[in-house]
C-alpha positions as CSV (number, residue, x, y, z in Angstrom):
1,X,150.0,16.2,215.1
2,X,146.1,15.9,214.6
3,X,146.9,12.4,216.7
4,X,148.8,14.6,219.4
5,X,146.1,17.1,219.9
6,X,143.3,14.1,220.2
7,X,144.9,12.4,222.9
8,X,145.9,15.8,225.0
9,X,142.3,16.8,224.6
10,X,141.2,13.2,225.7
11,X,143.9,13.1,228.6
12,X,142.8,16.8,229.9
13,X,139.0,15.8,229.8
14,X,140.1,13.0,231.6
15,X,141.8,14.6,234.6
16,X,139.5,17.1,234.4
17,X,136.4,14.4,235.3
18,X,138.4,13.2,237.7
19,X,138.8,16.0,239.7
20,X,135.2,16.8,239.2
21,X,134.3,13.1,240.6
22,X,136.8,13.7,243.5
23,X,134.9,16.6,244.4
24,X,131.5,14.7,244.5
25,X,133.0,12.1,246.6
26,X,133.7,15.0,249.2
27,X,131.4,17.0,249.3
28,X,130.2,16.0,252.6
29,X,133.7,15.3,254.0
30,X,134.8,18.3,256.3
31,X,137.1,20.4,255.6
32,X,137.0,19.5,251.9
33,X,138.2,22.2,250.0
34,X,136.5,22.1,246.3
35,X,139.5,21.4,243.2
36,X,139.5,22.5,239.9
37,X,141.4,21.7,236.9
38,X,143.5,24.3,235.1
39,X,144.0,24.0,231.7
40,X,146.3,25.9,229.0
41,X,146.9,25.2,225.2
42,X,150.0,23.7,224.2
43,X,152.5,25.9,222.4
44,X,151.5,26.3,218.7
45,X,153.7,24.6,215.7
46,X,155.1,27.3,213.0
47,X,154.5,26.1,209.5
48,X,155.1,28.4,206.2
49,X,151.6,29.6,206.4
50,X,151.2,30.4,210.3
51,X,150.5,29.2,213.4
52,X,149.3,25.5,214.5
53,X,147.7,24.9,217.6
54,X,149.2,21.3,219.2
55,X,146.4,20.9,221.7
56,X,146.0,21.4,225.2
57,X,148.0,20.0,228.6
58,X,147.1,20.2,232.4
59,X,148.7,23.4,233.9
60,X,147.7,22.1,237.5
61,X,145.1,21.4,239.9
62,X,144.3,24.4,242.4
63,X,142.5,24.5,245.7
64,X,139.5,26.7,246.4
65,X,141.3,28.5,249.4
66,X,140.7,31.6,250.7
67,X,143.0,32.1,254.3
68,X,141.3,35.3,255.0
69,X,137.6,33.6,255.1
70,X,139.4,30.7,256.8
71,X,141.4,32.2,259.3
72,X,138.1,34.2,260.2
73,X,136.0,30.8,260.7
74,X,138.9,29.6,262.8
75,X,138.7,32.6,264.9
76,X,134.9,33.2,265.5
77,X,135.0,29.5,266.5
78,X,137.6,29.7,268.8
79,X,135.3,32.5,270.7
80,X,131.9,30.0,270.0
81,X,133.7,27.2,271.4
82,X,134.9,29.0,274.8
83,X,131.8,30.6,275.3
84,X,129.2,27.7,274.8
85,X,131.6,25.8,277.3
86,X,131.2,28.1,279.8
87,X,127.5,28.4,279.1
88,X,127.5,25.0,280.0
89,X,129.1,24.7,283.0
90,X,127.4,27.9,284.5
91,X,123.9,25.5,283.9
92,X,125.3,22.8,286.0
93,X,126.4,25.6,288.6
94,X,122.8,27.0,288.8
95,X,121.2,23.8,289.5
96,X,123.2,23.3,292.7
97,X,121.6,26.9,293.8
98,X,117.4,25.9,293.1
99,X,114.9,28.3,293.9
100,X,111.8,27.2,296.4
101,X,111.9,24.9,299.1
102,X,115.2,22.9,298.3
103,X,116.9,26.6,297.9
104,X,119.4,27.6,299.9
105,X,117.3,30.5,300.9
106,X,114.1,28.6,302.3
107,X,117.1,26.9,304.8
108,X,118.4,30.5,305.9
109,X,115.1,31.8,306.2
110,X,113.7,28.6,308.4
111,X,116.8,29.0,310.9
112,X,116.7,33.1,311.0
113,X,112.5,32.5,311.7
114,X,112.8,29.6,313.7
115,X,114.0,31.8,317.1
116,X,110.5,32.9,316.6
117,X,109.0,30.1,317.7
118,X,111.2,30.0,320.7
119,X,110.5,32.9,322.0
120,X,106.8,32.4,322.1
121,X,107.6,30.1,325.0
122,X,111.3,30.2,325.9
123,X,111.3,26.8,328.2
124,X,109.7,24.5,325.7
125,X,112.5,22.3,324.7
126,X,110.5,21.2,321.6
127,X,110.7,25.0,320.3
128,X,114.1,25.4,321.1
129,X,114.7,21.5,319.4
130,X,113.5,23.3,316.5
131,X,115.8,26.0,316.5
132,X,119.0,23.5,316.6
133,X,117.0,21.4,313.8
134,X,116.8,24.5,311.5
135,X,120.6,25.3,311.8
136,X,121.6,22.2,311.6
137,X,119.7,22.0,307.8
138,X,121.1,25.4,307.0
139,X,124.8,23.8,308.1
140,X,124.2,20.8,305.8
141,X,123.0,22.7,302.9
142,X,126.0,24.5,303.1
143,X,128.3,21.4,303.3
144,X,126.0,19.8,300.3
145,X,126.8,23.2,298.2
146,X,130.3,23.5,298.7
147,X,130.7,19.7,298.5
148,X,128.8,19.9,294.7
149,X,131.4,23.2,293.6
150,X,134.0,21.1,294.8
151,X,132.5,18.0,292.1
152,X,132.0,20.6,289.3
153,X,135.5,21.7,289.9
154,X,136.6,18.0,289.9
155,X,134.7,17.4,286.6
156,X,135.8,20.7,285.4
157,X,139.6,19.9,285.9
158,X,138.9,16.6,284.3
159,X,137.9,18.6,281.2
160,X,141.1,20.9,280.9
161,X,143.5,17.9,281.4
162,X,141.4,15.9,278.2
163,X,141.4,19.0,276.3
164,X,145.3,19.4,276.8
165,X,145.4,16.1,275.5
166,X,143.4,16.8,272.6
167,X,145.8,19.8,271.9
168,X,149.0,17.5,272.3
169,X,147.5,15.0,269.8
170,X,146.0,17.5,267.1
171,X,149.6,19.2,267.6
172,X,151.2,16.7,266.9
173,X,149.2,15.7,263.7
174,X,150.0,18.9,262.5
175,X,153.5,18.5,262.8
176,X,153.7,14.9,261.0
177,X,151.6,16.7,258.2
178,X,153.8,19.6,257.7
179,X,156.6,17.3,257.0
180,X,154.5,15.2,254.3
181,X,153.4,18.6,252.8
182,X,157.3,19.9,252.6
183,X,157.8,16.7,250.6
184,X,154.7,16.7,248.2
185,X,156.1,20.4,247.2
186,X,159.5,19.3,247.0
187,X,158.2,16.8,244.0
188,X,156.9,20.1,242.6
189,X,153.1,19.7,243.0
190,X,150.9,21.2,245.4
191,X,149.4,18.3,247.9
192,X,146.0,19.8,247.9
193,X,144.4,16.6,250.2
194,X,147.4,16.8,252.3
195,X,146.5,20.8,252.8
196,X,142.7,20.3,253.2
197,X,143.9,17.9,255.9
198,X,146.0,20.2,257.9
199,X,143.5,22.9,257.9
200,X,141.3,20.9,259.3
201,X,143.3,19.8,262.2
202,X,143.8,23.5,262.7
203,X,140.4,24.2,262.4
204,X,139.8,21.3,265.4
205,X,142.6,22.9,267.5
206,X,141.3,26.1,267.2
207,X,137.9,24.9,268.9
208,X,140.0,24.1,271.8
209,X,142.5,26.7,272.1
210,X,142.5,29.6,269.8
211,X,146.2,29.4,267.9
212,X,147.7,31.8,265.4
213,X,149.4,30.5,262.0
214,X,152.5,31.2,259.9
215,X,153.3,29.5,256.8
216,X,157.0,29.2,256.3
217,X,158.8,29.7,252.6
218,X,159.0,25.5,252.3
219,X,155.3,25.8,253.0
220,X,155.5,24.4,256.4
221,X,153.4,25.6,259.1
222,X,154.0,27.1,262.4
223,X,151.5,27.2,264.9
224,X,151.6,30.1,267.7
225,X,149.6,29.5,271.3
226,X,149.6,32.2,274.0
227,X,150.2,34.9,272.3
228,X,154.3,33.8,270.6
229,X,154.8,30.2,272.2
230,X,155.6,28.0,269.1
231,X,153.2,24.7,269.7
232,X,154.3,23.4,266.3
233,X,157.6,24.7,264.4
234,X,158.1,22.4,261.3
235,X,158.1,18.7,262.0
236,X,158.1,19.5,266.2
237,X,155.5,19.8,268.2
238,X,155.4,21.1,271.8
239,X,153.2,19.2,274.6
240,X,150.8,21.3,276.9
241,X,151.4,20.8,280.3
242,X,148.4,21.3,283.0
243,X,147.9,20.8,286.7
244,X,146.3,22.8,289.8
245,X,149.2,21.7,291.6
246,X,151.6,24.3,289.9
247,X,149.5,27.0,290.7
248,X,150.4,28.1,294.7
249,X,146.8,29.6,294.7
250,X,145.0,26.7,293.6
251,X,144.5,28.1,290.2
252,X,144.3,25.5,286.9
253,X,147.4,26.8,284.8
254,X,148.7,26.1,281.5
255,X,152.1,24.8,281.1
256,X,154.3,25.5,277.5
257,X,156.4,22.2,277.5
258,X,156.5,22.1,281.2
259,X,155.3,23.2,284.7
260,X,157.7,26.1,284.9
261,X,156.4,28.1,281.7
262,X,152.8,29.4,282.3
263,X,151.1,30.5,279.4
264,X,149.0,33.7,280.5
265,X,145.3,33.2,281.0
266,X,144.5,36.1,279.2
267,X,146.5,35.2,276.3
268,X,144.7,32.0,275.7
269,X,142.3,33.5,273.6
270,X,139.2,31.0,272.9
271,X,138.2,27.4,272.6
272,X,136.8,24.9,275.4
273,X,140.1,25.2,277.0
274,X,139.5,29.1,277.8
275,X,136.1,28.8,278.5
276,X,136.8,25.7,281.2
277,X,139.7,27.9,282.7
278,X,137.3,30.7,283.1
279,X,135.0,28.7,284.5
280,X,137.1,26.9,287.2
281,X,139.6,29.9,288.0
282,X,136.9,32.6,288.4
283,X,133.1,31.0,288.1
284,X,133.3,28.9,290.6
285,X,136.1,30.8,292.9
286,X,133.5,33.4,292.8
287,X,130.4,31.9,293.5
288,X,133.0,29.6,296.7
289,X,133.5,33.1,298.2
290,X,129.9,34.5,297.9
291,X,129.0,31.3,299.7
292,X,131.7,31.3,302.6
293,X,131.2,35.0,303.0
294,X,127.1,34.3,304.0
295,X,128.5,30.9,306.2
296,X,130.7,33.2,307.7
297,X,128.8,36.3,308.3
298,X,126.0,33.7,309.9
299,X,128.4,32.0,311.6
300,X,130.0,35.2,313.5
301,X,126.6,37.3,314.2
302,X,124.9,34.3,315.7
303,X,127.7,33.0,318.0
304,X,128.5,36.9,319.0
305,X,124.9,37.6,319.5
306,X,124.6,34.0,321.4
307,X,127.4,34.3,323.7
308,X,125.8,37.7,325.1
309,X,122.9,35.4,326.5
310,X,122.3,33.0,329.4
311,X,121.0,29.3,328.8
312,X,118.2,27.2,330.5
313,X,120.7,26.5,333.2
314,X,121.8,30.3,333.7
315,X,125.2,29.4,332.2
316,X,126.8,32.1,329.9
317,X,125.8,31.4,326.3
318,X,128.5,29.2,324.2
319,X,129.2,29.4,320.5
320,X,126.0,28.1,318.5
321,X,128.3,27.4,315.7
322,X,131.0,25.5,315.6
323,X,133.9,28.3,315.6
324,X,136.8,28.1,312.7
325,X,139.8,26.2,313.8
326,X,143.1,27.9,313.8
327,X,144.0,25.4,311.1
328,X,141.7,27.0,308.9
329,X,142.8,30.5,309.0
330,X,146.0,29.1,308.7
331,X,145.1,27.0,305.5
332,X,143.2,30.4,304.3
333,X,147.1,31.8,304.0
334,X,148.9,30.9,300.6
335,X,152.5,31.9,300.1
336,X,153.0,32.6,296.5
337,X,156.4,33.7,296.6
338,X,158.9,33.4,299.8
339,X,161.6,35.7,299.2
340,X,162.0,35.8,303.6
341,X,164.9,34.5,304.8
342,X,164.3,31.7,306.2
343,X,161.0,30.5,305.1
344,X,159.6,30.2,308.1
345,X,159.8,33.7,309.5
346,X,157.2,34.5,306.9
347,X,153.9,35.2,309.3
348,X,151.3,36.9,307.5
349,X,147.7,35.7,308.8
350,X,144.3,36.6,308.3
351,X,141.5,36.4,311.0
352,X,138.2,38.4,311.9
353,X,138.3,41.7,313.2
354,X,137.0,41.5,316.4
355,X,134.9,44.6,316.3
356,X,130.9,44.4,316.6
357,X,130.2,45.1,313.0
358,X,132.7,43.7,311.4
359,X,130.8,40.4,310.4
360,X,128.6,43.3,308.0
361,X,131.4,44.4,305.7
362,X,132.3,40.9,304.6
363,X,133.5,41.2,300.9
364,X,133.1,38.2,298.6
365,X,136.7,38.3,297.8
366,X,140.2,36.6,298.2
367,X,143.2,39.1,298.7
368,X,146.9,39.4,298.1
369,X,149.5,41.0,300.0
370,X,152.6,42.3,297.7
371,X,155.8,43.4,299.3
372,X,158.1,46.0,297.5
373,X,160.5,46.2,300.9
374,X,160.7,44.8,304.3
375,X,157.7,45.3,306.0
376,X,156.3,47.7,303.5
377,X,153.7,47.0,300.5
378,X,150.2,46.6,299.4
379,X,147.3,45.0,300.4
380,X,144.9,44.3,297.7
381,X,141.1,43.2,297.6
382,X,141.6,41.2,293.9
383,X,138.0,41.2,293.7
384,X,137.7,44.8,292.3
385,X,141.6,46.1,292.5
386,X,140.7,48.7,295.9
387,X,144.4,48.5,297.4
388,X,145.9,49.8,300.6
389,X,149.5,50.8,300.9
390,X,151.1,49.8,304.2
391,X,154.6,50.6,305.7
392,X,157.2,49.5,308.6
393,X,156.3,49.6,311.6
394,X,152.7,48.6,310.8
395,X,151.6,45.1,311.7
396,X,148.1,44.8,311.2
397,X,145.8,46.2,308.8
398,X,142.1,45.9,309.2
399,X,140.1,45.8,305.8
400,X,136.2,44.3,305.1
401,X,136.2,42.6,308.8
402,X,139.0,41.2,308.4
403,X,142.3,41.5,310.0
404,X,145.8,41.1,308.9
405,X,148.7,40.5,310.4
406,X,152.2,39.5,310.3
407,X,152.6,42.2,307.7
408,X,156.4,43.2,309.1
409,X,157.4,40.0,308.7
410,X,157.4,40.1,304.5
411,X,160.6,40.9,302.3
412,X,161.2,42.6,298.7
413,X,159.3,40.6,296.4
414,X,157.1,37.7,298.6
415,X,153.2,37.4,297.4
416,X,151.3,36.7,299.7
417,X,147.5,35.2,298.7
418,X,144.8,35.1,300.9
419,X,141.9,33.3,300.9
420,X,139.4,34.1,304.0
421,X,136.1,32.8,302.5
422,X,136.7,29.3,300.5
423,X,136.0,26.7,302.7
424,X,134.1,28.0,305.1
425,X,130.5,26.6,304.1
426,X,132.5,23.2,303.8
427,X,133.1,24.0,307.6
428,X,130.0,25.2,309.0
429,X,128.6,23.0,311.6
430,X,126.5,23.3,315.0
431,X,128.5,23.5,318.1
432,X,125.3,23.0,320.6
433,X,124.5,19.5,321.4
434,X,121.1,20.0,323.7
435,X,118.2,22.5,323.3
436,X,118.9,23.8,326.7
437,X,122.1,25.3,325.3
438,X,120.4,28.2,323.9
439,X,121.5,31.0,325.6
440,X,117.5,32.8,325.0
441,X,118.1,34.9,328.2
442,X,119.4,38.4,328.7
443,X,122.4,38.7,331.2
444,X,120.6,42.1,332.2
445,X,117.0,43.0,333.7
446,X,114.9,46.2,333.4
447,X,112.3,47.4,336.1
448,X,109.9,50.6,335.4
449,X,109.8,52.8,338.5
450,X,106.4,52.4,340.4
451,X,106.0,56.2,340.2
452,X,105.9,56.3,336.2
453,X,103.0,58.0,334.6
454,X,103.6,57.6,331.4
455,X,102.3,54.6,329.1
456,X,106.0,53.2,327.7
457,X,105.8,49.4,327.7
458,X,109.2,47.1,327.5
459,X,109.2,45.7,324.4
460,X,113.2,43.9,324.4
461,X,116.2,44.2,326.2
462,X,119.7,42.6,325.2
463,X,123.1,42.9,325.4
464,X,124.3,43.9,321.6
465,X,126.4,42.0,320.1
466,X,130.5,42.2,319.8
467,X,129.9,44.5,323.4
468,X,132.6,42.9,326.4
469,X,133.0,43.9,330.0
470,X,133.3,46.0,331.3
471,X,130.0,47.6,331.3
472,X,130.2,51.3,332.0
473,X,126.5,51.8,331.8
474,X,125.3,48.7,333.8
475,X,123.5,49.7,336.2
476,X,121.8,52.5,334.6
477,X,119.3,54.8,335.0
478,X,117.2,55.7,332.4
479,X,115.3,58.9,333.1
480,X,112.7,61.1,330.6
481,X,113.5,64.4,330.5
482,X,111.7,67.7,327.9
483,X,113.5,67.0,324.8
484,X,114.5,63.0,324.9
485,X,116.0,61.0,328.2
486,X,119.0,60.7,330.2
487,X,121.6,57.6,331.2
488,X,122.8,58.3,334.3
489,X,122.7,61.9,333.8
490,X,124.4,62.1,331.1
491,X,123.7,64.4,327.8
492,X,119.9,64.6,326.5
493,X,119.4,61.9,323.7
494,X,116.2,62.1,321.4
495,X,113.8,59.4,322.1
496,X,111.6,57.7,319.3
497,X,109.0,55.0,320.6
498,X,109.9,51.4,319.0
499,X,114.0,52.7,318.6
500,X,116.2,50.8,320.9
501,X,117.9,53.2,323.4
502,X,121.9,51.1,323.7
503,X,124.3,52.5,326.1
504,X,127.8,50.1,327.2
505,X,126.5,46.8,328.3
506,X,122.6,47.0,327.2
507,X,119.7,47.7,324.8
508,X,116.5,48.6,325.5
509,X,113.5,48.8,323.3
510,X,110.5,50.8,324.7
511,X,106.8,51.0,322.9
512,X,104.6,54.0,324.2
513,X,104.6,57.6,325.1
514,X,107.1,57.9,328.6
515,X,105.9,61.1,330.5
516,X,109.1,63.5,331.8
517,X,110.2,62.4,335.3
518,X,109.3,58.7,334.2
519,X,112.7,56.3,334.9
520,X,113.6,52.5,333.9
521,X,116.4,51.0,335.7
522,X,118.9,48.6,333.9
523,X,121.0,46.0,335.7
524,X,122.3,42.9,336.0
525,X,120.3,40.1,337.7
526,X,120.3,38.7,341.4
527,X,121.7,35.4,341.9
528,X,117.8,34.5,343.0
529,X,116.1,35.9,339.9
530,X,114.8,33.1,337.8
531,X,115.4,34.1,334.1
532,X,114.8,31.4,332.3
533,X,111.4,33.1,331.3
534,X,113.5,36.5,330.2
535,X,114.1,35.8,326.2
536,X,115.7,39.1,325.6
537,X,119.0,37.7,324.3
538,X,116.8,35.7,321.8
539,X,115.1,38.8,320.8
540,X,118.8,40.2,319.8
541,X,119.1,36.3,317.8
542,X,115.5,36.7,315.9
543,X,116.3,40.8,315.2
544,X,119.8,39.4,313.3
545,X,117.3,38.3,310.3
546,X,116.7,42.0,309.7
547,X,120.3,43.2,309.9
548,X,122.0,44.7,306.9
549,X,124.5,42.4,306.3
550,X,125.4,41.0,302.8
551,X,125.7,43.9,301.0
552,X,123.0,46.0,302.1
553,X,121.1,42.9,302.1
554,X,119.1,41.2,305.2
555,X,120.7,38.3,306.7
556,X,117.4,36.9,305.7
557,X,117.9,38.0,301.9
558,X,121.7,36.7,302.0
559,X,121.3,34.4,300.1
560,X,120.3,36.5,296.9
561,X,124.0,37.9,296.3
562,X,124.8,34.0,295.6
563,X,122.1,33.5,293.6
564,X,122.7,37.0,291.7
565,X,126.4,36.0,290.8
566,X,125.2,33.0,289.5
567,X,122.5,34.7,287.6
568,X,124.2,37.3,286.4
569,X,127.4,35.3,284.9
570,X,124.8,33.1,282.9
571,X,122.7,35.6,281.6
572,X,126.3,36.9,280.1
573,X,127.4,33.5,279.2
574,X,124.2,32.4,277.6
575,X,124.1,36.6,275.3
576,X,128.1,35.7,275.0
577,X,127.5,32.2,273.4
578,X,124.3,33.2,271.2
579,X,126.5,35.9,269.6
580,X,129.5,34.1,269.0
581,X,127.9,31.1,267.3
582,X,126.4,33.5,265.3
583,X,129.3,34.8,264.3
584,X,130.7,31.3,263.8
585,X,127.8,30.5,261.6
586,X,128.5,33.0,259.5
587,X,132.1,33.0,258.9
588,X,132.3,29.4,258.1
589,X,128.9,30.0,255.7
590,X,131.3,32.3,254.0
591,X,134.3,30.0,254.1
592,X,131.9,27.1,252.9
593,X,130.5,28.6,250.2
594,X,134.0,29.8,249.1
595,X,135.8,26.5,249.2
596,X,132.7,24.3,249.4
597,X,131.3,21.3,246.9
598,X,128.2,22.8,244.9
599,X,126.8,19.4,243.6
600,X,124.9,21.8,241.3
601,X,127.6,23.4,239.8
602,X,129.8,19.9,239.6
603,X,127.3,18.3,237.6
604,X,127.5,21.0,235.1
605,X,131.0,20.6,235.0
606,X,130.4,16.8,234.7
607,X,128.2,17.3,231.5
608,X,130.8,19.7,230.2
609,X,134.0,17.6,230.4
610,X,131.9,14.2,229.6
611,X,131.1,15.8,226.4
612,X,134.4,17.4,225.8
613,X,136.0,13.6,226.4
614,X,133.2,12.2,223.8
615,X,134.2,14.6,221.2
616,X,137.8,14.0,222.1
617,X,137.2,10.8,221.4
618,X,135.1,10.9,218.2
619,X,138.0,13.1,216.9
620,X,140.5,10.5,217.4
621,X,138.2,8.2,215.6
622,X,138.2,10.6,212.4
623,X,141.6,10.7,212.7
624,X,141.8,7.0,212.7
625,X,139.4,7.0,209.5
626,X,141.6,9.4,207.9
627,X,145.1,7.6,208.6
628,X,143.4,4.3,207.3
629,X,142.2,5.4,204.3
630,X,145.3,7.4,203.5
631,X,146.9,3.9,204.3
632,X,144.8,2.1,202.0
633,X,145.4,4.5,198.9
634,X,149.2,4.4,199.4
635,X,148.5,0.3,199.4
636,X,146.5,0.5,196.1
């Protein structure tokens, strides 16, 4: 029995030394959990005078593992990776919109201010050419920004595809590890190193997509994504499928096993996949709408006013920028669900509201039409959820400067996405080909009566944007009376020097103090009159610069909401990234402190078990010596 005590002591301490060595060897191995030997005494043997011990035995090798700390580390790591990736992507987005000479604001103001040079010398071809050059620079800048946004979408989509490939690879690894772990436990001992490897795979998986786990009775791990979808079930893994094309509205979606079973974006709680999805589906789309709104407002306001003037040859003004083709507006309508029979009978449309002030009402948003019945449903602005209901026989609605048509063609269950701004910046182009085509002249003239005694002087005269013939107030006689002025003998209106007098067909600005009885006559020009020196419409085009257009900002500051959208998103993402990174570091530190290898502790254990091993060997030597002495005594 004494020899047995020595042997069990020797073997047990040898096992403890082996585990200590294993810990030291894996001190820097990611995901390794410290292991400890659990020793227990061998039950004693009864003799007449009492029980005598029979040594020690190894009860097992235990893993320093805390499932709650591990789960917290995985969850915080998923949130950290999502916020970090989105922050990095937004930094790349910010780089597309620099400030200073290379910025969009510089190009926009360069174009708007160029009208002042043309006004100073309306017949000067060089001054006119500067306007066209500034417009072309602005259009190219908008085109370039749209192209760079699309490139950013392309690289982000490639990153999403790569993330899904990694998820599928890791989930397959977890499934394989499940089978090996089940086999290990079936042999009666916990396969600690295999458990560590599976935990490491799960940690890596959480960095890409947040998962939830549930351990089965056979010690396999079921892994859920998107709330309740079993990504790994026993030894079987289900692949995730991603494709932008499976979503009619152009969003990147993640399918579970196939393209039809789509995971809800909101249920993909973290990981780089979540960060990339948010950037691809929300951030880039939002900036595209901001950029498109600025482009469409500039295009529409300029074209509408330019058409009110006359060019250097006395011809009516053309569209200054190339109008959006009918095909553009057709492509802006995306049927998500079409329950109409036949499907081609659905003819929902979106386009410009021709009212004069509509370009100042644009909101940077997509829209959704949801039909609850035949010709009845809701029109929703997606950016803030504002909704307008409609019912038959309504066929058209106007909202935010846009006209939505064909609403009587829908059936219950039909859903249509409308994207009026997404592609405007890419389509922006100058329509004029020669400086002489600039319509700077006003199609109306004004003359002060010879007997006027006041000092009021004409500052500006033009036809306001959006006014269409017939013009009820042209010709017009503006007569100053006590308390103001009248137009063609109409009601008295208050006069303010420098403030426009607006009638049907003209906008006249006088500066000074007219006397009672003074008159000004506004009329269309005679065929023989030379209008080349009249730059009234050019004044109106220059005045667009100061028109409150984009969210209350002047058109010259219309780039600010674009920059603000990028900067605000970047600031929030930076704050989120820093916050979640701190949480993740703290959670991982707590997990590592509990499960990681402390080399100082292992050195102490090494010395402890080394001494015990040496003592066990000395004990065996002593027993051998006693045994030899006994043999020698019996041999005499």
